[in-house]
MARTORDO-761531 format. One record per residue (C-alpha): residue number from 1; residue in three letters; x, y, z. Coordinates in steps of 0.5 Angstrom, whole numbers. Layout:
N
> NUM,ALA,X,Y,Z
...
//
This chain:
726
> 1,MET,104,121,-95
> 2,THR,103,126,-101
> 3,ASP,109,130,-98
> 4,ALA,113,125,-101
> 5,LEU,110,124,-108
> 6,ILE,109,132,-109
> 7,ASP,112,139,-107
> 8,ARG,106,142,-104
> 9,GLU,108,149,-106
> 10,ALA,108,147,-113
> 11,ALA,101,143,-112
> 12,LYS,98,150,-109
> 13,ALA,101,154,-115
> 14,VAL,98,149,-120
> 15,ALA,91,149,-116
> 16,GLU,92,157,-117
> 17,ALA,93,157,-124
> 18,ARG,100,160,-123
> 19,HIS,105,155,-124
> 20,GLY,109,157,-131
> 21,ASP,111,149,-132
> 22,PRO,105,145,-130
> 23,PHE,107,139,-134
> 24,ALA,113,139,-129
> 25,VAL,108,137,-124
> 26,LEU,102,134,-127
> 27,GLY,102,127,-131
> 28,PRO,106,122,-129
> 29,HIS,113,123,-126
> 30,ARG,118,119,-123
> 31,ARG,119,121,-115
> 32,GLY,123,118,-110
> 33,GLY,124,112,-113
> 34,ALA,117,111,-115
> 35,TRP,112,113,-121
> 36,THR,107,118,-119
> 37,VAL,101,121,-123
> 38,THR,98,128,-121
> 39,ALA,92,131,-123
> 40,PHE,88,137,-122
> 41,VAL,81,135,-122
> 42,PRO,77,141,-118
> 43,GLY,70,138,-115
> 44,ALA,72,131,-115
> 45,GLU,71,127,-108
> 46,ARG,75,121,-110
> 47,VAL,80,120,-116
> 48,GLU,83,114,-119
> 49,VAL,88,111,-124
> 50,LEU,86,106,-129
> 51,THR,92,102,-132
> 52,GLY,89,96,-135
> 53,LYS,83,92,-135
> 54,THR,85,87,-130
> 55,SER,89,92,-126
> 56,LYS,86,95,-120
> 57,PRO,85,102,-120
> 58,VAL,90,106,-116
> 59,PRO,87,111,-111
> 60,MET,90,118,-111
> 61,SER,90,123,-105
> 62,GLU,88,130,-105
> 63,VAL,94,134,-103
> 64,GLU,93,139,-97
> 65,GLY,93,146,-98
> 66,ALA,92,145,-106
> 67,PRO,84,143,-107
> 68,GLY,83,139,-113
> 69,VAL,90,137,-114
> 70,PHE,91,129,-113
> 71,VAL,97,125,-113
> 72,GLY,98,117,-113
> 73,ALA,104,112,-113
> 74,LEU,104,107,-119
> 75,PRO,107,100,-118
> 76,ARG,110,101,-125
> 77,LYS,110,106,-131
> 78,ALA,104,105,-135
> 79,ASP,99,108,-140
> 80,TYR,93,110,-136
> 81,ARG,86,113,-135
> 82,LEU,83,117,-130
> 83,ARG,76,116,-126
> 84,ALA,73,121,-121
> 85,GLU,67,121,-117
> 86,GLY,64,128,-114
> 87,PHE,57,130,-113
> 88,GLY,54,123,-115
> 89,THR,57,123,-121
> 90,VAL,62,118,-124
> 91,TRP,67,120,-130
> 92,GLU,73,118,-134
> 93,TRP,78,121,-139
> 94,GLU,85,121,-142
> 95,ASP,89,125,-138
> 96,PRO,92,130,-143
> 97,PHE,98,131,-138
> 98,ARG,101,124,-140
> 99,PHE,102,125,-147
> 100,GLY,109,128,-149
> 101,PRO,110,134,-154
> 102,VAL,107,134,-161
> 103,LEU,112,139,-164
> 104,GLY,118,136,-167
> 105,GLU,125,139,-166
> 106,MET,125,142,-173
> 107,ASP,119,145,-172
> 108,GLU,122,148,-165
> 109,TYR,128,151,-169
> 110,LEU,124,154,-174
> 111,LEU,119,157,-169
> 112,GLY,125,160,-165
> 113,GLU,128,163,-171
> 114,GLY,121,166,-173
> 115,THR,122,163,-180
> 116,HIS,117,157,-180
> 117,LYS,114,158,-187
> 118,ARG,108,154,-186
> 119,LEU,106,157,-179
> 120,TRP,99,154,-179
> 121,GLN,101,147,-180
> 122,VAL,104,147,-173
> 123,LEU,100,153,-169
> 124,GLY,93,153,-168
> 125,ALA,88,147,-167
> 126,HIS,89,141,-170
> 127,LEU,85,134,-170
> 128,ILE,90,129,-170
> 129,THR,92,122,-167
> 130,HIS,97,122,-162
> 131,GLU,100,116,-158
> 132,GLY,95,112,-161
> 133,VAL,89,117,-158
> 134,GLU,85,122,-162
> 135,GLY,84,129,-160
> 136,VAL,86,136,-161
> 137,HIS,93,139,-161
> 138,PHE,93,146,-159
> 139,ALA,99,151,-160
> 140,VAL,100,158,-159
> 141,TRP,105,164,-159
> 142,ALA,106,168,-153
> 143,PRO,113,169,-151
> 144,ASN,112,174,-145
> 145,ALA,106,170,-142
> 146,GLU,107,167,-135
> 147,ARG,102,162,-136
> 148,VAL,97,160,-142
> 149,SER,91,155,-142
> 150,VAL,86,153,-147
> 151,VAL,79,154,-145
> 152,GLY,72,152,-147
> 153,ASP,66,148,-146
> 154,PHE,70,142,-145
> 155,ASN,73,145,-139
> 156,ILE,67,150,-137
> 157,TRP,72,155,-139
> 158,ASP,76,154,-133
> 159,GLY,84,156,-134
> 160,ARG,86,152,-128
> 161,ARG,84,145,-132
> 162,HIS,89,145,-138
> 163,PRO,95,149,-137
> 164,MET,100,149,-143
> 165,ARG,107,146,-144
> 166,ARG,112,152,-146
> 167,ARG,117,150,-151
> 168,GLY,123,153,-149
> 169,PRO,125,159,-152
> 170,THR,121,159,-158
> 171,GLY,115,163,-154
> 172,VAL,110,157,-156
> 173,TRP,106,154,-151
> 174,GLU,102,147,-153
> 175,ILE,98,142,-151
> 176,PHE,94,135,-153
> 177,VAL,87,135,-151
> 178,PRO,85,128,-152
> 179,GLY,77,126,-154
> 180,LEU,76,133,-157
> 181,GLY,73,133,-164
> 182,GLU,71,138,-170
> 183,GLY,66,144,-168
> 184,GLN,69,145,-161
> 185,THR,70,152,-159
> 186,TYR,76,155,-155
> 187,LYS,80,161,-153
> 188,TYR,86,162,-149
> 189,GLU,87,164,-142
> 190,ILE,93,168,-141
> 191,ARG,97,170,-135
> 192,GLY,101,176,-137
> 193,PRO,108,179,-134
> 194,GLY,107,180,-127
> 195,GLY,101,176,-126
> 196,GLN,96,180,-130
> 197,LEU,90,176,-133
> 198,LEU,88,178,-140
> 199,PRO,81,178,-143
> 200,LEU,80,171,-146
> 201,LYS,84,171,-153
> 202,ALA,82,168,-160
> 203,ASP,87,163,-163
> 204,PRO,91,168,-168
> 205,VAL,92,161,-172
> 206,GLY,85,159,-171
> 207,PHE,81,156,-177
> 208,GLY,74,157,-175
> 209,SER,70,161,-171
> 210,GLU,63,162,-167
> 211,HIS,58,166,-171
> 212,PRO,59,174,-169
> 213,PRO,58,177,-164
> 214,ALA,60,171,-161
> 215,ASN,68,170,-162
> 216,ALA,71,164,-159
> 217,SER,75,160,-164
> 218,MET,73,153,-167
> 219,VAL,76,147,-168
> 220,ARG,76,146,-176
> 221,PRO,80,141,-181
> 222,ILE,83,145,-186
> 223,SER,86,139,-191
> 224,TRP,82,136,-196
> 225,ALA,84,130,-201
> 226,ASP,78,131,-205
> 227,TRP,79,137,-210
> 228,ARG,77,137,-217
> 229,ASP,80,143,-220
> 230,GLY,87,139,-222
> 231,GLU,86,142,-230
> 232,TRP,85,149,-227
> 233,MET,91,149,-223
> 234,THR,95,146,-228
> 235,ARG,93,152,-233
> 236,ARG,91,158,-229
> 237,GLY,98,161,-230
> 238,LEU,96,162,-237
> 239,ALA,90,165,-235
> 240,GLN,93,170,-230
> 241,ASN,99,173,-233
> 242,VAL,100,180,-237
> 243,ASP,98,177,-243
> 244,ALA,91,174,-241
> 245,PRO,84,177,-241
> 246,ILE,83,179,-234
> 247,SER,76,182,-232
> 248,VAL,75,181,-225
> 249,TYR,68,182,-221
> 250,GLU,69,184,-214
> 251,VAL,64,182,-209
> 252,HIS,62,183,-202
> 253,LEU,59,176,-201
> 254,GLY,54,178,-195
> 255,SER,50,183,-200
> 256,TRP,51,180,-207
> 257,LYS,44,177,-206
> 258,ARG,40,175,-200
> 259,ALA,36,169,-199
> 260,PRO,29,169,-197
> 261,GLY,28,172,-190
> 262,ASP,34,177,-191
> 263,ARG,39,171,-190
> 264,MET,46,171,-192
> 265,LEU,47,166,-198
> 266,SER,52,160,-196
> 267,TYR,58,158,-199
> 268,LEU,54,152,-202
> 269,GLU,49,157,-205
> 270,LEU,54,162,-207
> 271,ALA,58,156,-211
> 272,GLU,52,155,-215
> 273,GLN,48,162,-216
> 274,LEU,54,167,-216
> 275,VAL,59,162,-220
> 276,ASP,54,161,-225
> 277,TYR,52,168,-226
> 278,VAL,59,170,-226
> 279,ALA,61,165,-232
> 280,GLU,54,167,-235
> 281,MET,57,175,-235
> 282,GLY,64,173,-238
> 283,PHE,68,175,-232
> 284,THR,74,171,-231
> 285,HIS,75,172,-224
> 286,ILE,71,173,-217
> 287,GLU,75,178,-212
> 288,CYS,72,177,-205
> 289,LEU,72,182,-200
> 290,PRO,76,180,-194
> 291,VAL,73,173,-192
> 292,SER,78,172,-186
> 293,GLU,74,172,-180
> 294,TYR,72,179,-177
> 295,PRO,68,182,-171
> 296,PHE,64,188,-174
> 297,ASP,60,187,-180
> 298,GLY,61,194,-182
> 299,SER,68,193,-183
> 300,TRP,66,189,-189
> 301,GLY,72,184,-187
> 302,TYR,77,190,-187
> 303,GLN,78,189,-180
> 304,PRO,80,182,-179
> 305,VAL,81,178,-173
> 306,GLY,81,171,-175
> 307,MET,87,171,-181
> 308,PHE,86,164,-182
> 309,ALA,79,163,-181
> 310,PRO,74,163,-187
> 311,THR,68,167,-184
> 312,VAL,63,163,-181
> 313,ARG,57,168,-184
> 314,HIS,57,163,-190
> 315,GLY,59,157,-187
> 316,THR,65,152,-185
> 317,PRO,72,152,-188
> 318,ARG,70,146,-192
> 319,GLU,64,149,-195
> 320,PHE,68,155,-197
> 321,LYS,73,150,-200
> 322,ALA,67,148,-204
> 323,LEU,66,155,-207
> 324,VAL,73,155,-210
> 325,ASP,72,148,-213
> 326,ALA,66,150,-216
> 327,ALA,69,157,-219
> 328,HIS,75,153,-222
> 329,ALA,70,148,-225
> 330,LYS,67,154,-229
> 331,GLY,74,156,-231
> 332,ILE,74,162,-226
> 333,GLY,79,164,-221
> 334,ILE,78,166,-214
> 335,LEU,82,172,-211
> 336,LEU,81,174,-204
> 337,ASP,82,181,-201
> 338,TRP,88,180,-196
> 339,VAL,89,185,-190
> 340,PRO,96,185,-187
> 341,GLY,96,193,-186
> 342,HIS,92,193,-179
> 343,PHE,88,189,-174
> 344,PRO,82,192,-170
> 345,THR,83,193,-162
> 346,ASP,78,188,-160
> 347,PRO,80,185,-153
> 348,HIS,79,178,-156
> 349,GLY,84,179,-162
> 350,LEU,92,180,-163
> 351,GLY,92,187,-159
> 352,ARG,97,186,-153
> 353,PHE,96,179,-154
> 354,ASP,101,176,-148
> 355,GLY,100,182,-144
> 356,THR,105,186,-148
> 357,ALA,105,189,-155
> 358,LEU,107,183,-159
> 359,TYR,104,183,-166
> 360,GLU,104,191,-166
> 361,HIS,109,197,-164
> 362,GLN,109,199,-157
> 363,ASP,109,207,-159
> 364,PRO,103,209,-162
> 365,ARG,107,213,-167
> 366,GLU,108,207,-171
> 367,GLY,103,202,-168
> 368,PHE,96,206,-169
> 369,HIS,92,208,-175
> 370,GLN,89,214,-173
> 371,ASP,84,213,-179
> 372,TRP,81,207,-177
> 373,ASN,83,206,-170
> 374,THR,86,200,-171
> 375,LEU,93,197,-169
> 376,ILE,99,197,-174
> 377,TYR,103,190,-174
> 378,ASN,110,191,-172
> 379,TYR,113,189,-179
> 380,GLY,120,189,-176
> 381,ARG,119,183,-171
> 382,THR,121,177,-175
> 383,GLU,116,173,-172
> 384,VAL,110,178,-174
> 385,GLN,113,178,-181
> 386,ASN,113,170,-181
> 387,TYR,106,170,-179
> 388,LEU,103,175,-184
> 389,VAL,107,171,-190
> 390,SER,105,165,-188
> 391,ASN,98,167,-188
> 392,ALA,99,169,-195
> 393,LEU,101,162,-197
> 394,TYR,96,159,-193
> 395,TRP,90,161,-197
> 396,LEU,94,160,-203
> 397,GLU,96,153,-201
> 398,GLU,90,150,-197
> 399,TYR,84,153,-201
> 400,HIS,87,154,-208
> 401,ILE,86,161,-208
> 402,ASP,89,164,-214
> 403,GLY,91,171,-212
> 404,LEU,91,176,-207
> 405,ARG,89,183,-207
> 406,VAL,93,187,-202
> 407,ASP,89,192,-198
> 408,ALA,91,199,-197
> 409,VAL,99,198,-199
> 410,ALA,100,206,-199
> 411,SER,99,206,-191
> 412,MET,104,200,-190
> 413,LEU,109,203,-195
> 414,TYR,110,210,-191
> 415,ARG,111,212,-184
> 416,ASP,107,218,-184
> 417,TYR,101,216,-188
> 418,SER,95,220,-186
> 419,ARG,100,223,-180
> 420,ARG,102,230,-178
> 421,ALA,109,232,-177
> 422,GLY,111,230,-170
> 423,GLU,106,224,-170
> 424,TRP,111,219,-174
> 425,ILE,118,216,-173
> 426,PRO,122,217,-179
> 427,ASN,126,210,-181
> 428,LYS,133,209,-180
> 429,ASP,135,214,-185
> 430,GLY,131,219,-183
> 431,GLY,126,218,-189
> 432,ARG,118,216,-189
> 433,GLU,119,210,-192
> 434,ASN,117,204,-188
> 435,TYR,123,199,-190
> 436,GLU,120,193,-185
> 437,ALA,113,193,-189
> 438,ILE,117,194,-195
> 439,GLU,121,187,-193
> 440,VAL,114,184,-191
> 441,LEU,111,185,-198
> 442,GLN,117,183,-202
> 443,LYS,118,177,-198
> 444,ALA,110,175,-199
> 445,ASN,111,176,-206
> 446,VAL,117,172,-207
> 447,ILE,114,166,-203
> 448,ALA,107,166,-206
> 449,TYR,110,166,-213
> 450,GLY,115,161,-211
> 451,GLU,111,156,-208
> 452,CYS,105,157,-212
> 453,PRO,106,157,-219
> 454,GLY,101,161,-223
> 455,ILE,98,165,-218
> 456,MET,97,173,-218
> 457,THR,98,178,-213
> 458,VAL,95,185,-214
> 459,ALA,97,192,-210
> 460,GLU,91,197,-208
> 461,GLU,97,202,-208
> 462,SER,95,210,-209
> 463,THR,101,213,-209
> 464,ALA,107,213,-215
> 465,PHE,111,209,-211
> 466,PRO,116,206,-216
> 467,GLY,116,199,-218
> 468,VAL,110,196,-215
> 469,SER,109,191,-220
> 470,ARG,116,189,-222
> 471,PRO,120,183,-219
> 472,VAL,124,184,-212
> 473,ASN,130,182,-216
> 474,HIS,129,188,-220
> 475,GLY,128,193,-214
> 476,GLY,121,192,-214
> 477,LEU,115,190,-209
> 478,GLY,114,184,-213
> 479,PHE,106,184,-214
> 480,GLY,104,182,-221
> 481,PHE,99,187,-222
> 482,LYS,97,194,-219
> 483,TRP,90,198,-218
> 484,ASN,91,204,-223
> 485,MET,88,209,-218
> 486,GLY,90,215,-221
> 487,TRP,86,213,-228
> 488,MET,80,211,-224
> 489,ASN,80,218,-220
> 490,ASP,81,222,-226
> 491,THR,76,219,-231
> 492,LEU,71,219,-226
> 493,SER,72,226,-225
> 494,TYR,71,227,-232
> 495,MET,65,223,-233
> 496,HIS,62,227,-227
> 497,ARG,62,233,-231
> 498,ASP,56,236,-235
> 499,PRO,58,235,-242
> 500,VAL,58,242,-244
> 501,TYR,65,243,-239
> 502,ARG,68,236,-241
> 503,GLN,72,240,-247
> 504,TYR,76,244,-241
> 505,HIS,78,237,-238
> 506,HIS,79,233,-244
> 507,HIS,86,230,-242
> 508,GLN,83,227,-235
> 509,MET,81,222,-240
> 510,THR,88,221,-244
> 511,PHE,93,222,-238
> 512,GLY,93,215,-236
> 513,ILE,96,213,-242
> 514,HIS,103,217,-240
> 515,TYR,104,212,-235
> 516,ALA,100,206,-237
> 517,TRP,106,202,-238
> 518,SER,110,204,-231
> 519,GLU,106,198,-228
> 520,ASN,102,192,-230
> 521,PHE,95,196,-228
> 522,ILE,88,194,-227
> 523,LEU,83,199,-228
> 524,PRO,79,199,-222
> 525,ILE,71,201,-221
> 526,SER,71,198,-214
> 527,HIS,67,198,-208
> 528,ASP,70,204,-205
> 529,GLU,67,208,-211
> 530,VAL,60,207,-209
> 531,VAL,60,208,-201
> 532,HIS,61,213,-196
> 533,GLY,56,218,-200
> 534,LYS,59,217,-206
> 535,GLY,53,214,-209
> 536,SER,53,209,-215
> 537,MET,56,209,-222
> 538,LEU,50,211,-225
> 539,GLY,49,217,-220
> 540,LYS,55,220,-222
> 541,MET,53,221,-229
> 542,PRO,50,228,-231
> 543,GLY,44,229,-234
> 544,GLY,37,226,-235
> 545,ASP,35,218,-235
> 546,TRP,37,217,-242
> 547,GLU,44,221,-241
> 548,ARG,46,218,-235
> 549,PHE,45,211,-238
> 550,ALA,48,213,-244
> 551,ASN,54,216,-241
> 552,LEU,55,210,-236
> 553,ARG,55,205,-243
> 554,ALA,60,210,-246
> 555,TYR,65,210,-240
> 556,TYR,65,202,-240
> 557,GLY,66,202,-247
> 558,PHE,72,207,-246
> 559,MET,74,203,-240
> 560,TRP,74,196,-243
> 561,ALA,78,198,-249
> 562,HIS,83,202,-245
> 563,PRO,90,198,-244
> 564,GLY,89,195,-237
> 565,LYS,86,189,-234
> 566,LYS,79,190,-231
> 567,LEU,75,190,-225
> 568,LEU,68,192,-223
> 569,PHE,64,192,-217
> 570,MET,58,188,-216
> 571,GLY,52,191,-218
> 572,GLN,55,196,-223
> 573,GLU,54,191,-228
> 574,PHE,47,193,-229
> 575,ALA,47,200,-226
> 576,GLN,45,199,-219
> 577,ALA,42,206,-218
> 578,ARG,43,207,-210
> 579,GLU,49,207,-206
> 580,TRP,52,200,-204
> 581,ASN,49,198,-197
> 582,HIS,53,192,-194
> 583,ASN,46,190,-190
> 584,GLN,42,188,-196
> 585,SER,42,185,-203
> 586,LEU,43,189,-209
> 587,ASP,37,191,-213
> 588,TRP,36,185,-217
> 589,HIS,29,188,-219
> 590,LEU,32,193,-223
> 591,LEU,33,188,-228
> 592,GLU,26,188,-230
> 593,ASN,27,195,-233
> 594,GLU,30,195,-240
> 595,ASP,35,200,-239
> 596,HIS,38,196,-233
> 597,ARG,38,190,-237
> 598,GLY,41,193,-243
> 599,MET,47,195,-238
> 600,GLN,48,188,-236
> 601,VAL,48,185,-243
> 602,LEU,53,191,-245
> 603,VAL,58,189,-239
> 604,ARG,57,181,-241
> 605,ASP,58,183,-249
> 606,LEU,64,187,-247
> 607,ASN,67,181,-243
> 608,ARG,66,177,-249
> 609,LEU,69,181,-254
> 610,TYR,75,183,-249
> 611,ARG,76,175,-248
> 612,ASP,76,173,-255
> 613,THR,80,179,-258
> 614,PRO,87,179,-257
> 615,ALA,88,186,-259
> 616,LEU,84,188,-253
> 617,HIS,88,184,-248
> 618,VAL,95,181,-250
> 619,ASN,99,188,-250
> 620,ASP,95,191,-244
> 621,CYS,101,192,-240
> 622,ARG,106,194,-246
> 623,PRO,106,200,-251
> 624,GLU,107,197,-257
> 625,GLY,99,195,-256
> 626,PHE,97,202,-256
> 627,LEU,97,208,-261
> 628,TRP,93,214,-261
> 629,LEU,89,216,-267
> 630,GLU,86,222,-264
> 631,PRO,87,224,-256
> 632,ASN,87,232,-257
> 633,ASP,80,233,-260
> 634,ALA,77,237,-254
> 635,GLU,72,241,-257
> 636,ALA,68,235,-260
> 637,SER,70,231,-253
> 638,VAL,72,225,-258
> 639,PHE,78,220,-256
> 640,ALA,80,215,-261
> 641,TRP,86,210,-261
> 642,VAL,88,203,-264
> 643,ARG,89,197,-260
> 644,LYS,94,191,-263
> 645,GLY,95,184,-261
> 646,ARG,101,180,-263
> 647,ALA,103,180,-271
> 648,GLY,97,177,-275
> 649,ASP,92,179,-270
> 650,PRO,86,183,-272
> 651,MET,87,190,-270
> 652,VAL,81,194,-266
> 653,VAL,80,202,-267
> 654,ALA,76,205,-261
> 655,VAL,72,211,-262
> 656,VAL,69,215,-256
> 657,ASN,64,221,-256
> 658,MET,63,224,-250
> 659,THR,58,229,-252
> 660,PRO,50,228,-253
> 661,VAL,51,230,-260
> 662,GLU,51,226,-266
> 663,ARG,57,227,-270
> 664,ARG,59,225,-277
> 665,TYR,67,224,-276
> 666,ARG,73,223,-280
> 667,LEU,77,217,-277
> 668,GLY,84,215,-279
> 669,PHE,85,207,-279
> 670,PRO,91,203,-279
> 671,ALA,89,199,-285
> 672,ALA,85,199,-291
> 673,GLY,79,195,-293
> 674,PRO,73,193,-289
> 675,TRP,72,194,-281
> 676,GLU,67,191,-277
> 677,GLU,63,195,-272
> 678,VAL,63,190,-266
> 679,LEU,61,194,-261
> 680,ASN,56,200,-261
> 681,THR,54,202,-254
> 682,ASP,48,206,-257
> 683,ALA,45,199,-260
> 684,ALA,38,198,-258
> 685,HIS,39,192,-254
> 686,TYR,44,196,-249
> 687,GLY,38,201,-248
> 688,GLY,40,206,-254
> 689,ASP,37,208,-260
> 690,ASN,41,204,-265
> 691,ARG,45,210,-269
> 692,GLY,51,207,-272
> 693,ASN,55,205,-278
> 694,LEU,50,199,-280
> 695,GLY,55,194,-278
> 696,ALA,61,196,-282
> 697,ILE,65,201,-285
> 698,MET,70,201,-291
> 699,ALA,77,205,-290
> 700,ASP,78,207,-297
> 701,MET,79,215,-296
> 702,GLY,85,219,-296
> 703,PRO,90,220,-290
> 704,TRP,88,222,-283
> 705,HIS,90,222,-276
> 706,GLY,97,220,-278
> 707,GLN,94,214,-282
> 708,GLU,94,212,-290
> 709,GLN,87,211,-290
> 710,SER,81,214,-286
> 711,ALA,73,213,-286
> 712,LEU,67,217,-285
> 713,VAL,64,214,-279
> 714,THR,57,216,-275
> 715,LEU,58,217,-267
> 716,PRO,52,217,-263
> 717,PRO,51,221,-258
> 718,LEU,55,219,-251
> 719,SER,57,213,-254
> 720,ALA,63,208,-255
> 721,ILE,64,204,-262
> 722,TRP,69,199,-263
> 723,PHE,71,197,-270
> 724,ARG,75,190,-271
> 725,GLN,79,189,-277
> 726,ALA,75,184,-282
//
């Protein structure tokens, strides 16, 4: 009887999970002039179709040669449920194969074209109501797969039970599974070309994940109507442009502070403790090391697998949203480190996702990072470009993130990055530039700034690639800012030296001004400077205890008065003494020591003065805001300059003494009259000896340093002093 209702070979292919179009067999179909229902229910002894409260159940028959495949004829087309009996148990369920497609024609068109700007709205796992029934819609891109199934606890991880519907030439597979809810774990079982069964894959657009080392994706909602940050979102553009005071606190959420029992803080705990601390310290932004889900703690998030999932180490997506909302309530922006440069080779990740080099290059000369043993995205593939650009937009739109700091940009820009001759493939013009990666970065910036007013993007780019922070329509990459890695390397090299020898390296401290206006720079003292044997910032300073603290205080005074926005990695604000360890909390107990406490107070005051003094930030990225007074006094290791804001803003004169010798120093001033000593890093409440200028000086002496007036000032040993026009 069943032969009249179903093709036996098709039924057998379904039972063996090798049918490429299971929706053509399973569910309701009109065959031989009658409506039939076909279901795959392994382990069932009897299956019935339930079509209504008053209608009798319609019995189904098992297809010979296709164990678990049942078919039955209906008197008419109708909505239905299925009921089965087996092993003494009875269960009922909505048949996922009776539901029509979820993705619409426009989605299908854009997916096929590889230009769906908001990819996360159609791919991934979404809690929806479809044809009047609640459940989860799953959709995944796997164009070269012969069969894709969604598996999880709900179907005992059996890929035969929920094979997905292929959406024509788009390469997308989808299925609506009724009855599933939030918190459901799942993966994709994929049969690749030639029938190869791949390792189970996490969802490339999954919104949540299990706790590592488990790595299944998890169904999570991502859209909320209860944001309370309207005021911040309206004005954040003013807080994030080149004229604004931007002082960034870089944080690894897992090791900033630990809860009792050495537990990582949750997003909700961070929303109180971290946000309150940053507000108290006067930083304008928190920059989080990557929060996209990652399998290996030791990567600090820089080898992500779940690009659309906030790491579950600290809680759920909703709780991460609460952290962002709490920061915005205090007027603090949130930046995320974003990693489009590479991805790890973990079997559940993107590597050979559908049995082919889908997200990565086939040729390891283009597709494998030797430094990190990771895979490189195939930036020339339209769908991969779309995946990355859409991911950037996702964090900005769904989580109200205020900006993205893009990691390892240099590794993307150059095809020969960290490669010897013969280990890389030139571009179409025979050069080393990666045109396709450049296009991805430009497109991400254009779309981010176009779709999300007021955001900022930042490039960690360590070469002299031109125009990183110039608009795309002017030939640039389109970033808002660029980390000034050259300034960081030069100045730390200088500070590491014994003061006796600094005179021979004087221009390591001044060289940054030669190119300070070529980009919109951020001066970064990042996590990279306090790991892998580099020690701590305090440990880099020469001399005994008082000299090390004095050196570091002077360096921070130099940095905060230097043109460029500021970034400091957590712990350096109170002079963490040991190298950063991602597995444990910062050494907060050091604040019981007055020198460490003094350093913290200094950084708080530096942020306050930087924010409250337009001369120190308005022209951070323009030459008219800077004037050297003394760049060449190498013998005394003294540097002096003027910072200027808008017309009418009080000017600031900064002078730095990088020797352990107190000096009575004649200094030119750009205006006559009183100048207030607003910062002295030798002040007692910072841990110094209170040597200075009694709070003010009078510029009433003759011409000096190219200025019409001057004054004798006291420069304490290893100190930075700021004078503000009174």
